[in-house]
N, C-alpha and C positions, 0 to 999 in steps of 0.2 A: 426774478420773474420766470416762470415755469414755461418753457416754450410748448406751443400748442401744434402739434403733427396732424395732417390729414391722413386718413387710415381708409383702408379699400378692403372688402372681404366679399367672398361667394357665400350667400346662404340661402337656407331653405326653411320655410316657415309652414305652419298650418293654421288654419282660421279656428279660434277656438269660441268667437260669438255664435249664440245659437241661432241668430238670424240668416247664418251663412249655412249652405250645404258644407261637408267636409271636402278641403282643399288642399292641396301642397301648393306653395308660391315658391319659385325659385328666381332671385334676383340677386344684385349686388347691393351691397351698404358701404356708404360714405359716412364718415364722422370726422369730428374734430376732438381731439384728446392728446394728453400730454404723453401718455404711454399706451403698450397695447392691452393692458387688464383694465384700464381705465374707460378705453373703447370699449371693449366687451361688456364692460357694465352698463354704458350707457346703452349699446342697444339692447341689450336684455331688457334694460329700463322704457325705453322705446316701444317695446314687444308687447309689454304688459299693458302700458298705457293705450295701447290700437287693437288689442284683443288677437295679438298673434302668440303662438308658441314656437320656442324656436326649435328648430329639428336637428340641424348642423350648420356649424359655422366653419368655414373652410378658406385656406389661400389669404390670410389677414397678411397685409402687408403696407409698408408706407407709399402713398401715391407717389412721391418723389422718387422712389426705388422703381416703381414701375415706369414713371415715365424715361428713368435712366436707361431702361433696357428697350422699351419699343417707341419712345418719343412720345411727346405731348398729345392726349386725347381729348378733344373740345367738349365732348357731353361730361367727362368727368372733372375737367377744369371748372365748368360752369357748375355742376353740383358742388363742389368745393368751396365756390363763393357763396353758394347758398345757405352754405351752414352756419352755425352761430348759436349764441347760447341758449337763444328760443327756439333754436331749429338744430340740434347737436347731430341727428341722424337722418339721412336721406336714403330712400329705399328707391331702386330703379334698374333697368336696365342701362348700362352705360357705355358698353362696348359696340362701336360699329361692327368689328371682327374679332373673333377671339383673339387671346392675348399673344397667342403664337402667329398671328397675323396669316393664318392659312385655315383652309376650310376644316370644319371639326370632323372626326371620323367618329361615326355613330355606331358602326358596326367593328367589332375588334374580337378576336378570339380570346378563350380562356379558358382553363382546366378547371375541375369539379373543384379540386382542394384549394385553389386559389380564390375563390369565390369567398369561403368563411375565414381567409387571412384576416380581413379589415373588419369587417361586418357580418360576424357569425350569427350574431343575437337578432339580426335584423331580415335576415333570408326566409322566405316563404316558399310554399310550393304550390302551384296550381294544377292538380291532377285531374286528367281527362278520365270519367268515370266510365265511358263507353270502350274505352281502349285499354282500360286496367280494373277490370271487373272486379278483381281481388280488392281492391283497396278500402271497402268498409270493413272488412274483416281484419286488414292491416292497421287501420286505425284502431278498431277496438283491440287488437291484442296489443299493439306497441304504446297505448294511451297516450299519444301524442295529442297536442293542441290543435284540434280540427273542427271545421263545420263543414256539410254540404252545402251549395250554394243553392239548390231546389229546396223550397218548402211544399212537401206534399205527403200524403198518406199513401199514394199508390206506391207500392213497393216497385213495381216494372220500372215505372219513371225514376223512382228514386235510385234505382240500382245503376242507371247512366248519369247520375247528376257529377257535376265537376266538385271536386274536393278543394278547400282551402286548408293548408297546413303549414304549422308553424314549424320550421325544418331544425332538426336537434339531431346532429350528429353523433351525440353521446348516447340516443337512444339507437340501443342495438339491432334491434328488430326494423326498425322504420331505416335506420342507415343502410343496413345490408339490402333491404327490399330497393331501395331507389337506386343503388350502384348497380344492381343487377338487371336494371331496366335496359331493353334493346333500344338503339337508335331509331329500328324502323319500326317500334312500338308505338312512336310520337304518343309519348305519355303526358304531356302537358309542359310545364316550364316552372323555373325560378326567377324569382326578383326580389329584390331589396326594398324595404318599406319600414317607415318609421311609425306608421299607423298600428293600431291593436286589430286584434280577430275581426271584431264585430263592426269597425270601421269597414273593415276592407270587401268584408260580405257584403255590407248593406250596398256598397257602391260597386262591386262587381256583379251582384244580381239583377242590377238594372240593365245590364246587355247580353243577359241569358237569352232573350226573345227580343227581335228587332223588328223593323218594316224594312223590306225591300224590295225594288222594283218586281212587280208579281201580278198578274192579272186579276188573282183570289184578292189581294189587297187584306193579308191577315198577315201577324208577324208569325216570324219561324224562328226556330232553334238556331242560335248563332254562336258557332263552335269558335270563338277566338281564343278559348285555351289551348286548343292542337297550336302546338309550334308552328308548322307549316302556314295555318290560315295566319296567324298572330305576323309572322314576316312579313307575310303578304300585305296585311293591313298596314303596316309600316311606311309601304313603298305606294300605296293606291289613295289612302285618308288625307285630307288637307290637316294642316296643322291643329286646327280648332277642334276637330274629330279625334285627331291623337291625343290631344291633352285631355281632351274629357276621358277617353276611355282609357288611360295610362294615370289618369290623378291617383296621387298616392303612389307609385311606381317612382323610384329613384333609379333604379337601374332594371334590365330583363335580362335573363339568361336563358337562351334556347338552344337546346340540343342539336348539336349538327347530325344531319343525316344525309341521305343523296336525294331527300325530296325537299329540302330547305333551299329557298330562292333566296341567296345571299346577294344583295346588289352590288355590283362593282363599284359603283358612284358611293363615295364616304365609307367606303368598307378598306380595311388593311389586310383582308383575306383573300388568299389565292382560291381562283375557280374551284369547286369540288369537283372530283372524280366520282362521277356518278355510279361507277362500275367497281368501286373499292370494296373489298372484304370489310366486314363488319366491325372488325376489330380495330380499323384504321378510326373510327368515329368515336370509339369508347372514350369516355370520359371528356369529351371536348363540345364547348359550350361558344355560342357567340353571344358577346355582350351588346345589348342595345340601350342606349341613353335617350329615353323618349324625352319631348318636350315638357315642361312645366308652365302652369298658369302664372303670368305676371298679377301684381297688385290689380292693375285695371280690368283683368279678366275674368275675376273672380265672380263679378254679378253675374257672367252669362253662363252658368254653371247649369243653368235650368234648361237649357236651349235642347230641343229633341235632337236624338241621335236616330239618324238613319242612312241607311248606303243609297246613294243618288245612281242613276241610270249609269251615267259615265264610270263611276267608282266598279259596280257591280260587273260591266264590260270587263274593265282591266283586271279585277280580280278573277274572272274567268279565264283569262288570256294566260295570267300568271298560273293557274291550276290545271289547265290543259297538260301540260307536258307531263306531268306525274303518272298518268297511266301508261306513258310511254317509258318512262324511267322502270317502272314497276314489272313491266313485260319484259324488259331488255335483260334485267337481272334475274326474272325467271328462265329466260331460254338460255343466259349463259351456263346455267347447268349441263343443258342438254348439248350446246353445241360448244361449249369451251375448248374442245381439242379439236376444231374443225376451223374456226374462225377467230379473228382478233374481236376485242371488245369494240375497237371502232368500227368495223365493219358490222358488226350486231347491233350498235347504235345507228348506224347508217340506214339499216334494214327497217330499223322501229320508225325512223324518221319519214320513210318512203313511202311505207305500206297506206297510213291514212291519206295519203294524196291520191293513191290509187281507189282506195275506199270510196274517197270523195267522189272521184269522178264516176266512178260505177255504182254508186249508193249501196257499198257494202261498210257500213259504219259502226256496226255494233262491236262490241269487245272481242266477240268469238270470231266475227268475221274479217277484223283487222291481224289478230294472231295468226288466223291461216293464211293470210298474205303476208305476213312477215315470215313466216314458215317458206312459202314457195319462193320469194325473194332469197331467202338464205339458199334454199335448196338446188334451185334452177339458175338464180343469177339476177343483178338489177334490172338486165333487159328481158325479163321472162314474157313480157308482153309481144316483143320484137322478135324473140328466137324460139319460143315455142307456141305455135299455132294453136294447139290442143287447150293449152291455158287461157290463150286469151279468147278461144271461143267458149270456153267457162264463165269467165269472168264477164264477159261482154253479151252474155245472151241477157239481155234485159227483160226479155219477156217472161222469164222465171224468177221468183223473190230473191230477193239476196239471200236468206236463209239457205234455200235450195242450191243455189250456186256456190254458197261455202261448203255445204256438204258434199257437194260434186266435186270441188277443189281438193277437199281434204282425202277424198277418199282415192282419187288420182296421184297424189302424194303420198297416200299410203303404198300404193302399187309401182310408184315410180321409184328409180334407184337414183339417190341425191347427187347432185352433179358439183359435189365440195369435197376438195382433197386439198388440204394443205400445204402439201408438197408439190402438188402439179397445178392446179387450177387457181391457185392463190400466191403464186409466185409474185415478188417484189413489182415485176413489169404487168403484172394484170391487175394490181391493187387500184390505178386509176381509175378503173370500171367500175370499182365499188363506192371509193371514196375521192369525193371532191377535192382538187388540187393534189392528187397523190400524195396523201400524207396519212400515216399512221399513228399520228402520236399518242399515246394511250393515254399523257396527262391532260388532254384537251377534249376527253369524252365527254360529249353534254349531249342532251336532247333539245332540240331546238322548237 
C-alpha cells in the first residue's frame, strides 16, 4: 500500500469566475498525496473545479518536516485531519506566526538588477507622467507594451497621465531611459504581477481619483504612483484598504531617495542619510510585500476606497518633513564650506518653529528664517535685537517682515566661520546633545 503524506505549500491564485472582480489570493494549501507531483496535480484539479487560476506555488514540503523544524502547529494539524478522498485539498491561512517565528520584514533593500533575476517577465513599471513628461514619446519610440491610466481626449490632462508599462530590459531604448532616471525625479515604481496589461490598467484606474476629507466633497487626483506617496500609504492605510489598492501586486519596488519615509518597524533598512549625494541612491530600491486577499475576503472587493480623516492627517504628518529636506539639500550648495550637514538640518528644523510663533509660514519666509539662523546663530532672537524687532513686529505683514529680514541679511556680515565660531566646544549651541554625527542626519 502506498503511503499517504500530508503536504503544505504557499500559493497565489487569481479568480477567473466572471461573477468576481479580478483578484489575487495568497494563502496556504494543505493536501494528502503519495508524492509531491501528485499533490501538485490535486491542487491544480481543485483550482479548476473552484474557478481559480494558479499564479504560483512555492515552498512545497511535507508537514512532518515543517513540524520537525518549528514544532506542531494546531491549525495545520486540524486542517490535515479534515483532508480525505472527498476533500483532498484545503486552502486557508494556517500560520499563527511566520514559519521563522519572527515578525515578517515588509521592507528590504534590493538593487535594480536583482529585481529581474527570478521574475524578469513579470515586472511592470508605473510611471508618473507629471514627473516624466517625456514618457509618451519614450513609449512611442521604444514600442514597449504600455497604456496610460487616463482615458481622455484632452491632450493637456493626458500629458500628465501615469503610464503602465511592461518592463523589458532587452529593449535598449526603454532600458537606458529607466536606468537614467534620478532618485529625486520620483518617477514612479516597479512591481511584480502575474496579471496582464488590461487587468492591471482596469484595476489601477479605479484609484486615479478618490474622495478625501474636504469641505468641497469632490474627488481629487490620487498620486499613489508617486513612490513617496505609495510608501506613506503602506503606513497609514488599514490592511483592508491596502489589499484593495495592491490587488494584483505580488511585490513592489520603490526607488530609494532622500524623500522616502522608510519605516523603522518591519524594515531591515538603515536610516537614510537625507543629505547624501545622489549617486549613493542610484540603482537602489526598497522591496515591499503587500498583503493579499484571502478566499474569505474576495467578496468584499466592491467596497468603496476612501481616505478617512485620521488617515489623511497621518498622511500630511508624514509628508510635512519633505519640504525641509528639499530646502536643506538646496542650501547645502551655498553653505557646505561653512557648516556641517547636521548643523544645516538643525537650522531647517528650527526655522518653522520660529515661523509658527511669529506667523511667518510661507516657503519663502521659512527659507529666510533658515538663512538667519545659519548666518547669525540659533539664538538669534536673544543675541540680535534688530532681528528680533523685525521678526516680532506683527503690526506688519509677514511678507513685509521677510523682505526686511532678507535686506538686513544682505547687508549683514555672516557670523559663520568653521575655524572659529563652530569649533567643537560651540557645536552644542547648534546641535542638541552636542553631536555632529553625519550618518544620523534627519528632518524631524
